[in-house]
Structures are given as structure tokens and as C-alpha cells.
N, C-alpha and C positions, 0 to 999 in steps of 0.2 A: 387503679387508685393506690394500691399498695406499693407499686413500683414508683409512683410519684412521691410518696412519703419517703421512700429510701433515698431518692435524689435530693429531696428537700433537707433531710437530716445530714447527708454528706456535704451538701453545699453550705448549709448553715454552720456545720462544724468547722469546715475549712475557713469560712469567713470570720467566725468568732476567734479562731486560733490566730489568724493573721492580724486581726484587730488587737488581740492581746499582745502579740509580739511587737507590733508598732507602738502600742501604748507603753509597753515596758521600755522600748528604746527611747521614746520621748521622755519618759520619767527621769532618765539620767541627765536631762538638761535642766531639771529643777534645781534651783540653788539650795544647797544643804544648809539647813538651820536646825539646831538641836532644840527639841521640844521638852526635854526632860528625860533622864535615864538614857536608854539606848535608842529612843525614838527620834526620827528626823523627819523633815518635810517630805522626803522621798518615800517614806515607809508606806503610807496609805495608797498612793498611786501604784506602787510596785506590787503591793498585796492584791489590789484589784486586777492588775495585769496578769498576775500568776493565776488568779481565780478564772479569768477569762480563758487563758491558755489551757488550763486543766479541763474546764467544762467543754471547750471546743474539741480537745483531743478525745474526751470521753464520748462526745457525740459522733465523732468520726469513727471511733472504734465500734460503737453501737451500730452505726449504719453499715459498716463493713461486715460486722458479725451477722447482721440480718441478711445481707446479700449472700453470704456464704451458706448460711443455714436455710435461707428462703429459696435457694435454687434459681431457676429462670426468673428474670425480672422483666423481660419485655423491653419495649422501646422507651427511650427517654420522652418525657412529656413535651409536647410541641411548644408550650408556653414557659419552658424552663427559664429563659432569660427574663421574661416579663415578670415572673414571680419574684425575682431578686432585685427588681428595680428600686423598691423601697429600701431594701437592705443596703444596696449600693449608695442610695441617697443619704442614708443615715451615716454611713462611713465617710462619705465625702464631707458632709457638714461637720462631723466630729473632727475630721482631719483639719478642716479650715478653722474650727474653733481652737484647736490646740495651737495652730500657727498664729492666729490672730490674738490669742490671749495676752502675749507679752506686748503687742503693739497697742491694742485697744484697752487692755486691762480687763479684770474680772467683771466690773460693774457694767461695762458696755458690751463686752463679748458674750456674756452669759445670757442675758435676755434675748439677744439676737439668735443665739444658738437654740435656746429653748423654744422660741417662737417658730423657727424653721423646723425644729424637731416635731412640734405639734402639727404643723402643716403637712409634713411628710407622713406622719402616722395617723392622721385623722381619716375617717372613712371617706372614700371618694364620693359616695352617693349622698352623704349627709350634708346638711346646710352648715356652712362655716360661720362661726361667730368670731370675727377677728378681734373685736374689742375685748371679749372674754379671754381669748388666747393671749393677747398682749398683757392684760392684767395678771393672768396666771404666770406668765414669764417674768414679769417684774416682781410680783410678790414672792415667787420661788427664789429669784435671785437675791432679794433682800433677806429672806430667811436663811439661805445658804451663806450669804456674806456675814451676817451677824452670828450665825452658828459657828462658822470657822474662825472669824476674827476674834470674837469675844468668848465663845464657848471653848474652842480648842486653842485659843491664843496664837493662831496662825496668820501670817501675813499672806495676802493674796496679791497676784500681779496687779500693779497699779496702772500700767499703760500710760495713756495720754492724760489721765486725771491725776 
């Protein structure tokens, strides 16, 4: 069981670091608009990307440190790939969300992304309530839109709308 945790930490750390690097790279495609002072529209996404990279690297270091200190770790778990199926799904839908944001716009792409995210992360054995999940995705999108548009005075991608 302990060896499995070490593999999970290493895999998660690598995945989070790669996601952070990709997120940072995509943040440079955001149109720069000044928000006041030295802040721009790229600041928040780039800050989040740096946090992801930092946390991913820290998880990798922790995993490698435990491997060295822990000594023999045994065989890799048989279900290693299956454990990361959800993680891979989250990164795929996140990647698609970033690509489709400029085409569909925030108002269409975000509820689709949130609904897909809920489907991927909901328990496999639990009963799915699709109506509730759609409502959550729409309400969360509305709250995010009004928060960024009117709270932070930031324009969000319009897409086809």
C-alpha cells in the first residue's frame, strides 16, 4: 500500500507540473488589458499556473524523498494506469475548454466544461442527477461571469455570442 502511495504522489506531481506549464504557456495568448496599476488580464492566470507548477514540483520532490528514505518500494501497482484515468480526463476536458473558449465564448464553454468536470469527478457507483449537475454548471457560470465582469471589471471571451 505504501509503494502505491509513492507512485500516486509522483504521478500526480508530474501531472500537475505539466498542467501548470501548459496553463502558463496558454496564458500568454490572453489579450493584455490593463486593469489598473501594474495588473493586467494575464496576471491571475499566470499566478495560478506558477502555483500549479510549484505545488507539482513540491509533490515530485516529496515523492522522490520518500523513495530514497523509504528504501525498497516493491512492484508498481497493477492498476497504475486505471488510477489516472480520471486525472487524464480532467486534463483533456480542461485542454478542450481552453481551446474552445475563444470560439464558443465564456458563457457557452464554461457550463459545458463544468458539467463534464462534474461527470468525470462524480462517484462511479453513485446515482447521477443530471438536472442538478446542469443547474450547478449554469449557476456557477453566471456567478463567475458576473463576478469577473462586474466585480473585477474584466472582459471575458465572447466567442459566437
